[in-house]
C-alpha positions as CSV (number, residue, x, y, z in Angstrom):
1,H,10.0,-119.1,17.9
2,I,6.6,-117.9,16.8
3,S,6.4,-115.7,19.7
4,K,9.6,-114.0,18.5
5,I,8.7,-113.2,14.9
6,M,5.3,-112.0,16.2
7,K,6.9,-109.7,18.3
8,R,9.1,-108.4,15.9
9,I,6.1,-108.0,13.6
10,V,4.4,-105.9,16.7
11,L,8.0,-103.8,17.4
12,C,8.1,-103.0,13.4
13,L,4.5,-101.8,13.1
14,L,4.4,-99.9,16.2
15,L,7.9,-98.3,14.9
16,L,5.9,-97.4,11.7
17,V,3.1,-95.9,13.3
18,V,6.0,-93.8,15.5
19,G,7.4,-92.9,12.5
20,F,4.6,-91.6,10.5
21,S,2.9,-89.6,13.3
22,A,6.4,-88.3,13.6
23,A,6.4,-87.3,9.6
24,E,2.6,-86.1,10.6
25,A,3.8,-83.4,13.0
26,R,6.3,-81.5,11.1
27,K,5.6,-78.2,12.2
28,Y,6.7,-75.0,9.4
29,P,7.0,-71.3,11.4
30,F,4.4,-68.8,9.7
31,D,4.4,-65.1,10.4
32,M,2.6,-62.3,8.1
33,N,5.3,-59.8,8.9
34,H,8.6,-60.7,6.7
35,P,7.9,-59.6,3.0
36,Y,7.7,-62.2,0.5
37,E,10.1,-61.9,-2.3
38,V,8.4,-63.9,-5.2
39,Q,7.8,-63.1,-9.0
40,M,6.1,-64.8,-11.7
41,V,8.0,-66.2,-14.0
42,R,6.1,-67.2,-17.0
43,V,2.5,-69.1,-17.5
44,A,2.4,-72.2,-16.6
45,N,0.3,-75.0,-17.6
46,Q,-3.8,-74.2,-16.8
47,G,-4.4,-73.1,-13.4
48,Y,-0.7,-73.5,-12.1
49,K,1.6,-70.4,-11.7
50,F,5.3,-70.5,-12.3
51,I,7.1,-68.5,-9.4
52,K,10.3,-67.4,-8.5
53,V,11.0,-67.2,-4.7
54,S,13.2,-66.7,-2.0
55,G,13.2,-68.3,1.4
56,V,15.5,-67.5,5.0
57,A,16.3,-70.2,7.5
58,K,18.6,-72.0,9.7
59,S,19.3,-74.5,7.0
60,V,19.0,-74.9,3.5
61,D,16.0,-77.9,3.6
62,K,14.2,-75.2,5.8
63,A,14.9,-72.1,3.4
64,M,13.2,-73.9,0.7
65,D,10.3,-74.7,2.6
66,R,9.9,-71.1,3.8
67,A,10.6,-70.4,0.3
68,M,6.9,-72.9,-0.9
69,Q,5.3,-71.6,2.0
70,D,5.7,-68.0,1.0
71,A,5.2,-68.7,-2.5
72,V,1.6,-70.2,-1.8
73,A,1.0,-67.4,1.1
74,A,1.8,-64.4,-1.5
75,C,-0.9,-66.3,-3.6
76,V,-3.5,-66.5,-0.7
77,F,-2.4,-62.5,0.9
78,T,-1.1,-60.2,-1.1
79,G,-0.6,-61.7,-5.1
80,V,2.5,-61.4,-7.0
81,P,3.9,-59.0,-8.9
82,G,4.7,-59.6,-12.7
83,A,7.5,-59.7,-14.8
84,P,8.2,-57.9,-18.5
85,S,6.7,-61.3,-20.0
86,V,3.9,-61.9,-17.9
87,G,1.4,-60.1,-15.9
88,A,1.1,-59.8,-12.0
89,V,-1.2,-62.6,-9.9
90,P,-3.9,-61.4,-7.7
91,S,-4.5,-62.5,-3.8
92,L,-7.5,-65.2,-3.6
93,C,-8.0,-63.5,-0.5
94,G,-7.9,-59.7,-1.6
95,G,-5.6,-59.1,1.3
96,T,-3.6,-59.4,4.3
97,A,-6.9,-58.6,6.6
98,A,-8.0,-62.4,5.6
99,Y,-5.3,-63.8,7.9
100,E,-6.6,-61.8,11.4
101,K,-10.2,-63.1,10.4
102,H,-9.4,-66.5,9.5
103,K,-6.1,-66.4,12.0
104,E,-7.1,-70.5,12.9
105,Y,-7.6,-71.9,10.4
106,F,-4.7,-70.2,8.1
107,D,-2.1,-71.5,11.2
108,D,-3.1,-74.8,11.1
109,F,-2.7,-74.5,6.8
110,L,0.5,-72.5,6.4
111,K,1.8,-74.1,9.8
112,K,1.0,-77.9,9.8
113,G,2.8,-77.9,5.9
114,E,-1.1,-78.1,4.3
115,F,0.3,-75.7,2.0
116,M,2.7,-78.3,0.3
117,H,0.1,-80.2,-1.5
118,Y,-0.3,-76.5,-3.8
119,V,3.2,-76.3,-4.5
120,K,5.8,-77.9,-6.0
121,N,9.7,-77.5,-6.1
122,V,10.9,-77.4,-9.8
123,N,14.5,-77.4,-9.4
124,S,16.5,-80.4,-10.5
125,N,19.2,-80.5,-7.5
126,Y,19.8,-77.9,-4.3
127,P,20.6,-74.4,-5.1
128,S,24.1,-73.3,-5.5
129,G,26.0,-70.5,-6.2
130,E,23.7,-67.1,-5.9
131,N,20.5,-69.4,-5.2
132,N,22.3,-70.2,-1.9
133,I,23.9,-67.8,0.3
134,K,24.8,-67.1,4.0
135,V,22.8,-64.8,5.6
136,D,22.5,-63.4,9.0
137,G,20.3,-66.3,10.3
138,G,20.9,-69.2,8.1
139,R,20.6,-69.6,4.4
140,K,18.9,-67.8,2.0
141,V,18.3,-69.8,-1.3
142,C,16.0,-68.8,-4.1
143,I,14.0,-71.4,-6.2
144,Y,11.3,-71.6,-8.4
145,V,8.1,-73.6,-8.1
146,L,5.1,-74.5,-9.0
147,V,2.0,-73.2,-7.2
148,N,-1.4,-75.1,-8.1
149,Y,-3.7,-71.9,-8.0
150,D,-6.7,-73.0,-9.1
151,A,-6.8,-75.5,-6.7
152,L,-5.8,-73.7,-4.1
153,R,-8.6,-70.9,-5.2
154,K,-11.0,-74.3,-4.6
155,K,-9.9,-75.3,-1.3
156,L,-10.4,-71.7,-0.2
157,E,-14.3,-72.2,-1.6
158,E,-14.7,-75.1,-0.2
159,D,-13.5,-74.4,3.4
160,K,-15.5,-71.0,3.1
161,I,-13.0,-68.6,3.3
162,I,-13.5,-67.0,0.3
163,K,-16.4,-66.8,-2.3
164,S,-17.0,-69.0,-5.4
165,L,-16.5,-67.1,-8.5
166,N,-19.6,-68.3,-9.7
167,S,-20.8,-66.7,-6.5
168,Y,-20.6,-63.3,-8.2
169,F,-23.2,-63.8,-11.4
């Protein structure tokens, strides 16, 4: 009787390990060649940028992931255009050439989902109406996100991708 219980426990643990490793292996497609649809909305809490962003993918969930990835990528590579009431956000890396220079690093960061630690979807539910439309290739969604810009800068500094602000003084 005890051996049956032990077998079940081992089986449950094995399923948990497999489940966690499958979740960790999630992939996020990324390419530098599509335009980002991002715009600053307003100033958020210290260190955070409140951004309106669109993403396109085969499903709504994947389009939301793409939008969050694009918000982070825009902060890193291209900057985020301002709005009438709020200024633009400069890119952390000073341009898209940084992607080619550190391609392996950014492919890991963006394609394996590490960027998700620096962005939060702040919509209370799924986008609807004009914020979720059918397009060629799937769905185009528009969501609002918070990007932890200061933590993202710190990560890039610690990983020696960009110089720290202190190094200029």
